[in-house]
Structures are given as C-alpha cells and as structure tokens.
C-alpha positions in Angstrom: 68.6 99.2 123.2 71.3 96.4 123.2 74.7 96.8 121.6 73.8 94.0 119.2 70.7 95.7 117.9 72.5 99.1 117.7 75.3 97.4 115.7 72.8 95.7 113.3 71.0 99.0 112.7 74.2 100.8 112.0 75.4 98.0 109.7 72.2 98.2 107.7 72.6 102.0 107.4 76.3 101.5 106.2 75.1 99.1 103.5 72.2 101.3 102.4 74.6 104.2 102.0 77.1 102.1 100.0 74.3 101.1 97.6 73.9 104.9 96.9 77.7 105.4 96.4 77.9 107.1 99.8 79.7 106.6 103.1 79.0 107.5 106.7 81.8 110.2 106.9 81.0 111.7 103.5 84.0 110.2 101.6 83.9 108.8 98.1 84.2 105.1 97.7 87.8 105.3 96.6 88.9 108.0 99.1 91.1 107.7 102.1 90.6 109.6 105.3 93.3 112.2 106.1 96.7 110.6 106.4 99.5 112.1 108.4 103.0 110.7 109.0 105.4 111.7 111.8 108.9 110.0 111.7 111.1 109.9 114.7 108.2 109.7 117.1 110.1 107.5 119.6 113.5 108.9 120.4 114.9 105.7 121.9 114.2 103.6 118.8 116.6 103.2 115.9 113.7 104.2 113.6 110.1 105.1 114.4 106.9 106.7 113.1 103.5 107.7 114.1 100.8 107.3 111.4 97.3 108.6 111.6 94.6 107.6 109.1 91.5 109.4 110.2 91.2 108.7 113.9 93.2 105.5 113.7 96.7 106.0 115.2 99.6 103.5 115.0 103.2 103.8 116.2 105.9 101.6 114.7 109.4 101.3 116.2 112.5 99.6 114.8 115.3 98.2 117.0 118.5 96.8 115.5 120.6 94.5 117.7 123.4 92.0 117.0 122.4 88.4 117.1 123.0 85.0 115.5 121.7 84.1 112.0 119.4 81.2 111.5 121.2 77.9 110.6 119.5 77.7 107.2 120.4 81.3 106.3 123.9 81.8 107.7 124.6 84.8 105.4 121.5 86.8 106.2 120.1 89.0 108.8 116.9 88.4 110.8 113.6 90.3 110.5 110.8 89.9 113.0 107.6 91.8 113.0 105.1 92.1 115.9 101.9 94.0 116.3 100.3 94.8 119.7 96.7 96.0 120.1 96.7 98.1 123.2 93.5 97.5 125.2 93.0 101.2 125.6 92.8 101.6 121.8 89.4 99.9 121.5 86.9 98.3 123.8 87.1 95.1 121.9 90.7 94.5 122.9 91.5 92.9 126.2 94.7 92.2 128.2 96.1 88.8 127.9 97.4 86.5 125.0 97.9 88.1 121.6 94.6 89.0 120.0 93.9 87.1 116.7 93.6 90.5 114.9 97.1 91.4 116.2 98.5 88.2 114.8 96.9 88.8 111.4 98.1 92.4 111.3 101.7 91.5 112.1 101.8 88.6 109.6 100.3 90.7 106.7 102.8 93.6 107.4 105.7 91.2 107.7 104.7 89.4 104.4 104.7 92.6 102.5 108.2 93.6 103.7 109.6 90.2 102.9 107.9 89.7 99.6 109.0 93.1 98.3 112.5 92.4 99.6 112.4 95.9 101.2 115.5 95.0 103.2 118.5 93.2 101.7 118.9 90.8 104.6 122.3 89.6 103.3 123.7 93.1 103.9 122.8 92.8 107.6 125.2 89.8 108.0 128.3 90.8 110.0 130.1 87.4 110.2 128.5 84.5 108.2 127.1 81.9 110.6 128.1 83.8 113.7 126.9 87.4 113.9 124.2 89.3 112.1 121.8 92.2 112.7 118.4 91.4 114.0 115.8 93.9 112.9 112.8 94.1 115.2 109.7 95.9 113.8 107.1 96.6 116.5 103.7 98.0 115.7 101.5 99.4 118.4 97.9 100.4 117.9 97.1 103.5 119.9 93.6 104.1 118.5 91.7 101.6 116.5 89.1 103.4 114.2 89.5 101.0 111.3 92.1 99.9 108.7 94.9 98.8 111.0 96.8 97.0 108.3 97.3 100.1 106.1 98.2 102.3 109.1 100.6 99.7 110.5 102.2 99.0 107.1 102.8 102.7 106.4 104.1 103.2 110.0 106.5 100.3 109.6 107.7 101.4 106.2 108.4 105.0 107.5 110.2 103.7 110.5 112.4 101.5 108.4 113.0 104.3 105.9 114.3 106.5 108.7 116.2 103.8 110.7 119.9 103.8 111.5 122.2 100.8 112.1 123.7 101.5 115.5 127.1 100.0 114.5 129.2 102.3 116.7 127.1 101.6 119.8 127.8 97.9 119.5 131.5 98.3 118.4 130.8 96.8 115.0 132.0 99.8 113.0 133.4 103.3 113.7 130.1 105.1 112.8 126.4 104.4 112.4 124.8 104.2 109.0 121.3 104.4 107.5 119.4 101.2 107.1 119.2 101.0 103.3 115.8 100.0 101.8 115.7 98.3 98.4 112.0 98.7 97.9 109.0 100.5 99.5 106.0 98.2 99.9 102.7 99.8 100.8 99.5 98.0 101.6 96.0 99.2 100.5 92.9 97.6 102.0 89.5 97.4 100.4 86.2 96.0 101.8 83.0 94.8 100.2 79.8 96.5 101.3 77.2 94.8 99.2 78.0 95.5 95.6 80.3 98.4 96.5 84.0 98.1 97.3 85.5 100.9 99.3 89.1 101.7 100.3 90.3 102.5 103.8 87.4 101.1 105.8 86.4 102.8 109.0 85.6 100.8 112.1 81.9 100.8 111.5 82.5 99.8 107.8 84.7 96.9 108.9 81.8 95.6 111.2 79.4 95.8 108.3 81.6 94.5 105.4 81.3 91.0 103.8 84.9 90.7 102.6 88.3 92.3 102.8 91.2 92.4 100.4 94.6 93.9 101.1 97.0 94.5 98.2 100.7 95.3 98.7 102.4 97.2 95.9 105.9 98.5 95.4 107.4 101.5 93.6 108.0 99.4 90.5 104.3 98.8 90.0 104.5 95.2 91.2 101.9 93.5 93.3 104.1 91.9 95.9 101.5 90.3 98.2 97.7 89.9 98.8 95.7 89.0 101.9 92.0 88.0 101.6 89.9 88.3 104.8 86.4 87.4 105.9 83.9 85.3 103.8 82.9 87.7 101.0 84.1 87.0 97.5 86.0 89.1 94.9 85.9 88.3 91.2 89.0 88.2 89.0 87.7 91.5 87.5 87.4 93.0 91.0 90.9 92.0 91.9 92.3 93.5 88.7 90.5 96.8 89.2 91.5 96.9 92.9 95.1 96.4 92.0 95.0 99.4 89.7 93.5 101.4 92.5 96.1 100.1 94.9 99.0 101.3 92.7 97.6 104.9 92.7 97.1 104.9 96.5 100.5 103.2 97.1 102.3 105.9 95.1 100.8 108.6 97.3 101.6 106.8 100.5 105.2 106.2 99.5 105.7 109.9 99.0 104.4 110.5 102.6 106.7 107.8 104.0 109.8 109.1 102.2 109.2 112.8 102.4 107.7 113.1 105.9 
C-alpha cells in the first residue's frame, strides 16, 4: 500500500474520531499532551531550554553579544529569532535551504515576543547609535511529532526567562545580570478537524486538519498576536471561544516556563 493511500486512510480515521469527540491518542479535544520543560539544557548558551510536548522535542538557545543598533532604532537592542528543522527530526525535512515550515515557525515565535514586548529592547542599548546587545534566539527541532509552534514558543520563553547578560565577559560591566522580561507570551495552537477544533495537534492531526489558528496571550490576559494557517475557516465565534481557551492554557504554560 502506498504512503499516499495510507495517509488518506489515517486522515479519514482522524476526522471520524473528531466527529465523535475523540482523538487518536485518547486525549480530550481541549487537552495537551504531556508537557515538560528543562531550562539550562545547553551549558554554553546564555539561556536555554528543552521542551517536550508529547513526543515533540524542541531546544531553544539564547546568545547575547555586543553589536550595533539599527539606524532607525539607535536607542534599542536587536532581537533576531531563527528556527531550524533538523532533518533527523522528521522524514519530511531535508538538508538544504530553510524549509518553509521553519520560516513560518521562526516568524510566528518572533512576532509573539515582539508584540508582547517581552523584552524592553531600549534597556539593551549600551551606547546610543554605537553599541547595543544583540539577542539571538535559536530554536532547533529535535523531534517533530506535531505542534512545533507551541513547543518552540515555550522553549524560547523559558530560555529568555533564564538568560543572563554576559556583561562581564565582554567588559561592559563588572558583573553579569539577568535578562529582564517584561511580559511572558505563550502561543496556543488549534486545528480544525471537520466541525471539531482541537488543541495541540499531533503530527497525524496536522496532516488531516483543514485549518490552523495560533493565539499568543500574555500574563495580563491580552491577545498579543494571531497566526492563521491553511485554508480552513474560523468564524468570529470560533475565534472568541479559542481565545478564552488560549488564556487558560497560556496560564499553565507560563507557570512551567517560570517555575521549571
């Protein structure tokens, strides 16, 4: 039996289960897989974390280095976010130029951090127009079993929450200091499976879904960003309901990121 036929049969089964309010792995429609957070996973980084959501595993690392501010923001630091889909993490990823999925994941994570103003970039400025801190956030997918955005977002947030400005190393100050976060954005992803909308899609559910909506919330109960994916539609009532669900999931994830 070809891979295409197998995928079609599995997709039909996923949709049939969703119509009954069920999922392949036995979860409820609004239930995440087991989430674990391990900060400090990469000793050489200024901040890092390993996040597992079910079998999905993502490592995020933060590096802070002196650099020059952009001409249009001479009093602010620089934030750059990058995601890499390691070919060994899933057969669909191949070596070569950045995978479109990697570009999407990095942009969605970056948008949430910026929109929530998680980092006060003006506090990263050392000398206006001349020297500032550049904050690199690198997200590496170790095992792709679905829902890369949520796993990458939580890993990035945890890495930033435990990051240190290496001021002493670069001779900028006499001692290092924590990288202060103003807000804690968390992204929650939902997919449409027929008439059902489920949270934290597995890899098989992502293949079968008709639409995806990622909602980023902060600790002040604000929706700070949204990302719509695929062709399926969500009604205004759907979006309002999903936002309420995202607040609840976000609060739990923030506790994991801060208290891990």
